[in-house]
C-alpha positions in Angstrom: -75.0 70.0 -19.5 -74.2 71.0 -15.8 -74.3 67.5 -14.1 -72.0 65.4 -16.1 -68.9 66.0 -13.3 -66.0 66.8 -15.7 -64.0 68.7 -13.0 -63.9 72.3 -12.5 -65.0 73.1 -16.1 -68.2 73.6 -18.2 -67.9 73.0 -21.9 -70.1 74.5 -24.6 -70.8 71.9 -27.3 -70.7 74.2 -30.5 -67.1 75.7 -30.1 -66.0 73.9 -27.0 -66.0 77.1 -25.3 -64.9 76.7 -21.8 -66.1 78.0 -18.5 -64.3 77.5 -15.0 -66.4 77.4 -11.9 -65.2 80.0 -9.5 -65.4 78.0 -6.3 -63.2 74.8 -7.3 -64.5 73.3 -3.9 -67.9 73.0 -5.2 -69.4 69.9 -6.5 -71.9 69.3 -9.2 -75.0 67.6 -8.3 -77.6 66.0 -10.7 -80.3 68.2 -11.5 -84.1 67.3 -11.4 -84.7 68.9 -14.9 -85.7 66.2 -17.4 -84.2 67.0 -20.9 -86.6 65.5 -23.3 -85.3 66.5 -26.6 -81.9 67.2 -28.4 -81.3 68.6 -31.7 -79.6 66.4 -34.4 -78.2 68.5 -36.9 -76.6 68.1 -40.4 -73.7 70.1 -41.4 -74.6 73.7 -42.3 -74.1 74.3 -46.0 -72.1 77.1 -47.3 -74.0 80.0 -49.0 -75.1 79.5 -52.7 -76.9 81.6 -55.4 -80.4 80.5 -56.5 -81.8 81.9 -59.6 -85.3 81.8 -61.2 -84.1 81.0 -64.7 -85.4 77.4 -64.3 -82.1 76.2 -62.7 -82.0 73.5 -60.0 -79.3 73.7 -57.2 -78.7 70.2 -55.4 -77.0 70.3 -52.2 -76.1 67.5 -49.9 -76.8 67.4 -46.1 -75.1 64.6 -44.2 -76.9 63.0 -41.1 -75.6 60.5 -38.6 -78.4 59.0 -36.5 -76.1 56.7 -34.7 -79.0 54.8 -33.2 -81.2 57.9 -32.5 -84.8 58.3 -33.8 -86.3 61.6 -34.6 -89.7 62.9 -33.3 -89.8 65.8 -35.7 -87.7 67.6 -38.2 -87.1 71.0 -39.9 -85.4 72.5 -43.0 -83.9 75.8 -41.9 -82.1 78.4 -44.0 -81.3 82.2 -44.3 -82.1 84.1 -47.4 -81.0 87.5 -48.9 -82.6 88.9 -52.2 -80.3 89.9 -54.9 -81.4 92.9 -57.3 -84.8 94.4 -57.4 -87.5 93.6 -54.8 -89.9 91.0 -55.8 -91.9 88.2 -54.3 -90.0 84.8 -54.7 -91.3 81.6 -54.2 -88.7 78.9 -52.9 -89.3 75.2 -53.4 -87.2 72.3 -52.1 -87.4 68.5 -52.4 -85.8 66.4 -49.8 -84.6 63.0 -51.4 -87.1 63.5 -54.0 -90.1 64.4 -51.8 -91.5 68.1 -51.4 -90.0 69.5 -48.2 -91.2 73.2 -48.0 -94.8 72.9 -49.2 -97.0 75.8 -49.1 -94.1 78.2 -48.0 -95.2 81.8 -48.3 -93.4 84.0 -50.9 -90.0 85.7 -49.6 -88.7 89.2 -50.1 -85.9 91.1 -48.8 -83.8 89.1 -46.3 -84.8 86.8 -43.3 -84.7 83.2 -42.1 -87.1 80.3 -42.5 -87.6 77.3 -40.3 -90.0 74.9 -41.9 -91.4 71.8 -40.2 -90.8 68.7 -42.4 -93.8 66.4 -43.1 -94.1 62.7 -42.5 -93.5 61.9 -46.2 -90.1 64.0 -46.4 -89.0 62.7 -42.9 -89.5 59.0 -44.0 -86.9 59.5 -46.6 -83.9 60.5 -44.0 -81.1 58.3 -43.9 -77.8 58.1 -42.1 -75.3 59.5 -44.6 -76.1 61.9 -47.5 -79.6 63.5 -47.9 -79.9 65.6 -51.0 -82.1 68.8 -51.1 -82.9 70.3 -54.5 -83.7 73.9 -54.5 -85.6 76.1 -57.0 -87.0 79.5 -57.1 -89.7 81.2 -59.2 -90.5 83.5 -61.1 -87.5 83.6 -63.6 -86.7 87.3 -62.3 -85.9 86.2 -58.7 -82.4 85.7 -57.5 -81.4 84.8 -53.9 -78.4 83.9 -51.7 -79.3 80.9 -49.7 -77.1 80.6 -46.5 -76.8 78.6 -43.3 -79.0 75.9 -44.7 -79.3 72.8 -42.7 -81.7 69.8 -41.5 -82.4 69.8 -37.9 -84.3 66.8 -36.3 -85.6 66.7 -32.7 -84.5 63.5 -30.9 -84.5 62.1 -27.4 -82.0 63.7 -25.2 -81.2 60.3 -23.8 -82.4 56.8 -24.7 -82.0 53.6 -22.7 -80.6 50.7 -24.5 -79.7 47.1 -23.4 -75.9 46.3 -23.5 -74.6 42.8 -23.5 -71.1 41.5 -22.3 -70.7 38.7 -25.0 -71.1 36.0 -22.3 -73.6 33.1 -23.1 -75.0 34.0 -19.5 -75.8 37.5 -20.3 -79.3 37.9 -21.7 -82.7 39.1 -21.2 -85.3 36.4 -20.8 -89.0 37.2 -21.8 -92.1 35.2 -21.2 -94.1 35.1 -24.5 -97.1 33.3 -22.9 -99.6 35.6 -24.4 -98.5 35.3 -28.0 -97.1 32.6 -30.5 -94.9 32.4 -33.6 -97.7 30.9 -35.9 -98.6 31.9 -39.3 -97.0 35.3 -40.4 -95.0 37.2 -38.0 -92.2 39.8 -37.9 -89.2 40.7 -35.6 -87.5 43.9 -35.8 -84.6 45.4 -33.7 -81.8 48.1 -33.7 -78.5 46.6 -33.2 -75.0 47.7 -32.3 -72.3 45.2 -32.7 -69.3 45.9 -30.3 -66.0 46.7 -32.0 -63.8 46.1 -29.1 -65.4 42.7 -27.8 -66.0 41.2 -31.2 -68.4 38.4 -31.3 -70.1 36.4 -34.4 -72.4 33.7 -33.0 -74.4 35.9 -30.5 -77.9 35.4 -30.8 -80.2 38.5 -31.0 -83.4 36.3 -30.4 -83.8 32.6 -29.7 -87.0 30.6 -28.9 -85.9 28.2 -26.0 -88.0 25.2 -25.2 -89.1 24.4 -21.6 -86.7 23.1 -19.3 -83.6 24.7 -21.3 -81.2 26.5 -19.0 -77.6 27.9 -19.2 -75.5 28.4 -22.2 -76.3 25.2 -23.8 -79.7 26.7 -24.5 -78.1 28.7 -27.0 -77.6 25.8 -29.3 -81.3 24.6 -28.9 -84.4 26.5 -29.9 -86.7 26.4 -32.9 -86.3 30.2 -33.7 -82.8 31.5 -33.7 -81.7 35.1 -35.0 -77.9 35.4 -35.0 -76.1 38.8 -35.1 -74.6 37.8 -38.4 -74.7 35.0 -41.1 -72.3 32.3 -41.5 -72.2 28.4 -42.0 -75.4 27.3 -40.4 -76.2 30.4 -38.7 -77.9 33.8 -39.5 -81.7 33.1 -39.3 -83.0 29.8 -38.6 -86.7 29.0 -38.3 -87.8 25.3 -37.6 -91.1 23.7 -38.2 -92.1 20.1 -37.3 -90.9 18.8 -40.6 -88.9 21.4 -42.4 -86.8 24.6 -41.6 -86.1 28.0 -43.1 -82.5 29.1 -42.9 -80.6 32.1 -44.5 -77.0 32.8 -43.6 -75.3 34.4 -46.6 -74.9 38.0 -45.2 -72.8 40.0 -42.8 -73.5 42.9 -40.6 -71.7 46.2 -39.6 -69.5 46.6 -36.5 -69.2 49.6 -34.3 -72.3 51.3 -35.7 -76.1 51.0 -35.3 -78.1 49.1 -38.0 -81.7 48.0 -38.2 -82.5 44.3 -38.4 -85.7 43.0 -39.6 -86.6 39.2 -39.8 -90.2 38.3 -41.3 -92.0 35.0 -42.0 -94.8 35.2 -44.5 -97.3 32.2 -44.4 -99.5 31.2 -47.4 -101.2 28.0 -48.3 -99.0 25.8 -46.2 -95.8 27.5 -47.4 -93.6 29.9 -45.3 -91.2 32.3 -47.0 -88.5 34.1 -44.9 -87.7 37.7 -45.6 -84.4 39.4 -44.0 -83.8 43.1 -44.3 -80.8 45.2 -43.1 -81.5 49.0 -42.8 -84.4 48.4 -44.8 -82.5 46.7 -47.7 -83.7 43.2 -48.4 -81.0 40.6 -48.1 -83.0 37.6 -49.6 -83.4 38.6 -53.3 -86.5 37.6 -55.4 -84.2 35.2 -57.3 -83.2 33.5 -54.4 -86.4 32.9 -52.1 -86.1 31.0 -48.9 -89.3 29.0 -48.7 -90.2 25.9 -46.9 -93.5 23.7 -46.3 -94.7 24.9 -42.9 -98.2 23.1 -42.5 -101.6 24.7 -42.6 -101.1 26.7 -39.7 -97.5 27.5 -40.2 -96.4 27.2 -36.5 -92.9 27.4 -35.3 -92.1 24.1 -33.3 -92.4 24.7 -29.5 -93.7 28.3 -30.4 -97.2 28.1 -29.5 -98.6 30.3 -26.8 -98.7 28.8 -23.1 -96.3 26.0 -24.0 -93.7 27.3 -21.5 -91.1 28.4 -24.0 -89.0 31.3 -23.3 -87.6 34.2 -25.6 -84.0 34.8 -25.0 -82.4 37.9 -26.1 -78.7 38.7 -26.6 -77.2 35.5 -25.4 -73.6 35.3 -26.3 -74.0 38.7 -28.2 -71.5 41.7 -27.4 -73.1 44.9 -28.2 -76.3 46.9 -27.6 -80.1 46.4 -28.6 -82.9 48.7 -28.7 -86.6 48.9 -29.5 -87.2 45.0 -30.1 -90.8 44.6 -31.6 -92.7 41.5 -32.3 -95.7 41.7 -34.5 -98.4 39.7 -36.2 -98.2 39.8 -40.0 -95.1 39.8 -42.5 -94.0 43.5 -42.3 -91.2 43.2 -44.8 -91.5 45.5 -47.6 -88.5 47.8 -48.0 -90.7 50.9 -48.3 -92.5 50.4 -45.1 -89.4 49.5 -43.0 -87.5 52.5 -44.3 -90.3 54.8 -43.6 -90.5 53.5 -40.2 -87.2 52.7 -38.8 -85.8 56.1 -38.1 -89.1 57.4 -36.3 -89.5 57.6 -32.6 -91.8 54.7 -31.7 -95.1 55.0 -29.8 -95.6 51.2 -29.9 -99.4 51.7 -30.4 -99.7 49.8 -33.7 -102.6 47.2 -33.4 -100.3 44.5 -35.0 -97.8 44.5 -32.1 -97.6 41.5 -29.9 -94.8 42.9 -27.7 -92.4 45.8 -27.8 -89.5 46.6 -25.7 -87.8 50.2 -25.6 -85.9 49.3 -22.5 -86.7 52.8 -21.1 -88.5 51.7 -18.2 -87.1 49.2 -15.6 -87.5 48.2 -11.9 -84.6 46.3 -10.7 -83.8 43.7 -13.0 -87.2 43.7 -14.6 -87.9 45.3 -17.8 -91.5 45.8 -19.3 -93.7 45.6 -22.5 -93.8 49.1 -23.8 -97.1 49.0 -25.6 -99.5 51.5 -24.0 -102.2 48.5 -24.6 -100.0 45.9 -22.6 -101.9 44.5 -19.6 -100.1 45.3 -16.4 -97.8 42.5 -15.2 -97.6 40.8 -18.8 -94.6 40.7 -21.1 -92.2 41.2 -18.3 -88.5 40.3 -18.9 -85.7 39.6 -16.7 -82.2 41.0 -17.2 -79.5 38.4 -16.3 -76.0 39.0 -15.1 -73.6 40.7 -17.2 -76.3 42.7 -19.0 -76.7 46.3 -18.4 -78.9 49.3 -19.3 -77.0 52.1 -20.9 -77.6 55.4 -22.7 -77.7 56.9 -26.1 -77.2 60.5 -26.0 -79.0 62.7 -28.2 -76.2 64.8 -29.5 -72.3 64.0 -29.9 -70.6 66.4 -27.5 -67.5 67.8 -28.8 -65.6 67.1 -25.5 -65.7 63.4 -26.4 -62.7 64.3 -28.8 -60.6 65.5 -25.9 -57.8 63.5 -24.9 -58.4 61.0 -22.1 -61.8 60.0 -23.2 -62.5 56.5 -24.4 -65.3 54.1 -25.5 -65.7 53.1 -21.8 -65.2 56.6 -20.3 -66.7 59.0 -22.8 -67.0 61.8 -20.3 -63.4 61.5 -18.9 -62.1 64.8 -20.4 -58.3 65.0 -20.0 -58.7 61.7 -17.7 -60.7 63.5 -15.2 -62.7 60.5 -13.4 -62.3 61.4 -9.7 -62.8 64.1 -7.3 -59.8 66.2 -8.8 -59.7 67.7 -12.2 -56.6 66.6 -14.2 -56.7 69.3 -16.8 -59.1 71.1 -19.3 -59.4 70.7 -23.0 -59.2 73.2 -25.7 -59.7 73.3 -29.5 -58.1 75.8 -31.7 -60.3 77.1 -34.5 -59.3 75.8 -38.0 -57.5 72.8 -36.2 -58.6 69.3 -35.8 -56.6 69.0 -32.8 -58.3 68.7 -29.3 -55.5 69.4 -26.8 -55.3 69.0 -22.8 -53.5 71.6 -20.5 -52.8 69.6 -17.5 -53.4 71.1 -14.0 -50.3 70.9 -11.6 -49.9 67.4 -10.4 -50.7 65.6 -13.8 -48.7 65.2 -17.0 -48.9 63.1 -20.4 -50.8 64.2 -23.5 -54.2 63.2 -21.9 -53.2 64.3 -18.2 -53.3 60.6 -17.1 -49.9 60.7 -15.5 -50.4 61.7 -11.9 -47.9 62.9 -9.3 -47.6 61.0 -6.0 -49.9 62.4 -3.4 -52.6 63.8 -5.9 -55.1 61.2 -5.1 -54.9 61.5 -1.6 -54.8 65.3 -0.9 -55.3 67.0 -4.7 -51.5 68.3 -4.3 -48.6 67.1 -6.1 -46.2 65.5 -3.5 -48.9 66.2 -0.8 -47.9 69.8 -1.1 -44.6 69.2 0.4 -42.3 68.8 -2.4 -41.7 69.1 -6.2 -42.6 66.7 -8.8 -40.5 65.4 -11.6 -41.2 63.2 -14.7 -38.4 61.5 -16.4 -38.5 57.7 -16.9 -40.8 57.8 -14.0 -42.7 60.1 -11.9 -41.2 61.1 -8.6 -41.1 63.6 -5.7 -38.2 65.4 -4.3 -39.5 66.3 -0.9 -38.9 69.6 0.8 -37.2 69.8 4.2 -39.2 68.2 7.3 -40.9 65.5 4.9 -40.2 62.0 3.6 -42.0 59.4 1.7 -42.6 58.5 -1.9 -45.4 61.3 -1.8 -43.7 63.4 0.9 -46.7 62.2 3.0 -44.7 61.9 6.2 -43.7 64.8 8.4 -40.7 64.4 10.2 -40.8 64.1 14.0 -40.7 67.4 15.9 -40.8 69.5 12.7 -43.8 71.7 13.7 -42.8 71.7 17.6 -43.0 75.3 18.7 -39.5 75.0 20.1 -38.0 74.0 16.7 -37.0 77.6 15.6 -35.5 77.9 13.3 -37.0 74.7 11.7 -34.6 71.9 11.5 -34.9 68.2 10.8 -34.6 66.2 14.1 -33.7 69.4 15.7 -30.4 69.8 13.8 -28.9 66.9 15.5 -29.9 63.9 13.4 -31.4 62.4 10.0 -34.9 62.0 9.1 -35.7 58.7 7.7 -38.7 56.5 6.7 -39.4 53.5 9.1 -38.7 50.1 7.9 -42.4 49.4 6.9 -42.7 52.9 5.1 -45.6 53.9 7.2 -43.9 56.9 9.1 -41.0 59.0 9.6 -38.4 58.7 12.5 -35.1 60.5 13.6 -31.8 58.8 13.6 -29.7 61.0 16.1 -26.0 61.8 15.2 -23.9 59.5 17.5 -21.6 62.4 18.3 -24.3 64.8 19.3 -25.1 63.1 22.6 -28.7 63.4 21.8 -31.7 61.2 22.1 -35.5 61.5 22.1 -38.2 61.1 19.4 -36.7 64.0 17.4 -33.3 64.2 19.3 -34.4 66.9 21.5 -32.8 65.6 24.8 -29.3 65.6 25.7 -27.5 62.8 27.8 -26.8 64.1 31.3 -29.5 66.8 31.3 -32.9 67.2 33.1 -35.2 67.0 30.0 -37.9 68.8 32.2 -35.6 71.6 33.2 -33.8 72.3 29.9 -37.1 71.6 27.5 -40.2 72.4 29.5 -38.7 75.2 31.7 -36.6 76.6 28.9 -33.1 76.8 30.4 -34.3 77.2 34.0 -30.8 75.8 35.3 -28.4 77.0 32.5 -26.0 79.3 34.6 -23.3 76.9 35.0 -19.8 77.1 33.5 -19.6 76.7 29.8 -23.4 76.6 29.5 -25.6 78.6 27.0 -29.1 79.0 26.3 -29.9 78.4 22.6 -33.6 78.5 21.1 -35.0 77.8 24.7 -32.6 74.6 25.2 -29.7 74.5 27.4 -26.5 73.5 25.5 -22.8 73.4 26.0 -20.4 75.7 24.3 -18.2 74.3 21.5 -15.7 71.7 22.9 -17.8 70.6 25.7 -20.6 68.1 26.4 -23.1 67.8 29.0 -22.6 65.2 31.7 -25.1 65.0 34.2 -25.9 68.8 34.4 -22.4 69.9 33.8 -20.4 70.9 30.7 -17.4 68.8 30.3 -14.5 69.4 28.0 -14.5 67.0 24.9 -11.4 64.7 25.1 -9.8 66.5 22.1 -10.3 69.7 24.1 -8.7 68.2 27.3 -5.9 67.0 25.3 -5.2 70.2 23.9 -5.5 71.9 27.4 -3.1 69.6 28.7 -0.6 69.9 25.8 -0.8 73.6 26.4 -0.1 73.3 30.3 2.9 70.8 29.3 4.4 73.3 26.9 4.0 76.2 29.3 5.8 74.0 32.1 8.8 73.3 29.6 9.0 77.1 28.8 9.1 77.9 32.2 12.0 75.3 33.0 13.9 76.4 30.2 13.8 80.0 31.3 
């Protein structure tokens, strides 16, 4: 993937191989190539021997769908014949269903990639899937290696993400269908493990005029995210209600949720299935008298009610379907739930994949849906996010998180913080930080990095002890060494000295700039102590010692100065007081010697 913007490196997903972009100044741009499919693979099984003496070898192949659905699938393996050449027929059953079908006899060595049929695909589950292998005739012996199950899944899939606020929901307009007689609602659900909620409604039928969070407590049809006292699934009729609340649902993983009502002879029975497993047992049926039509109260088409999805729920939903009829047998649900949906079933009343949206509007995903019908409005606090077709290994690198899964080594901005590596035969993913960044995940940043991309703005050295700080080089001050001392880069400042060697470079009181504090004994002044009291600045600075031929004067680096022991006074070099006193003392001493002599 070249357009995920993880700094100056690209990462291969198989071994986390790393490639560095030669021009670090370059930028990634989103490509216009649409990646339609990704490969969801089981773990590759170690090699095993398969003999034709009637023995059967069972091997486990783990899959993690994690909210993804397959379009097709394959059973792949390599083989090598042991012993004399012969035609060998390999058979395999996936979870008890024939997987290889009419596979041509094998001989020698090679590889097989066989498309799985619908019946075999329908048996696949998150977790362990078992393949039993056998070979005939009895004289055959093969070594099977690199065997695995490979599924084709969408490269990306849009889902709707709710914040847990009662104001966060999608509101649907079910004016073209009703909840009368037998009906079914099924949806994929992911309960957030960070923002934990228990009372969120996956779906509620809200009567006309209801608005705001209080509408969560109204409604004649309420499907909560989990069961508890008075919650779970509640279906209200004019004179009775159906309710089932004795169940829980997983957190931090995708699961499939099915609620169906079966109406017959004035009685309505409730069915609830979790991942195709019935929660309402045959010995504890939930049945209520629902009338001849079995219509949910305030649930008739066109009566102004709304369907609210996700109110008060923290997590994600995908592939919401509403259909006529009680679609509640475990076999049917299991065979369908992991399959990529076309939403073309005639029984569907409405379906929402959330893959297509225009602004805050989502659309009915059925191919037969009339244009403009079945629209939904996404309210504040609700977002459309993505499920990736494969799990990228760089998501295990330090710096990544639930909210920033692509921040490898904490790289979130223009400048790469570091790169990630993974040693073979090790479970550790480690970051090597670029200069200017530190900590195990390279989240620590030296001052100046965010503004210039260089530690200490390129003018100092960064240190980390109890805190991170800069020690600035000559000519610069500030927490990030971002302020240049006045006159530091002036052409006449040769050799370079702070404040031209006659003062100290300090921060201004507001910390927004640098200033020079000239030494009091130097008789210097100016923005960078470049002038001397009593001299003509134009003559000594601009014209470079034009008038510097007086007594005790010297031209130093283009500046007219006085010799040691003298100071400039209106263009003349006068002796310092100490020098004058010394000279006077010398004269007095000489005079006394003369008198004595």
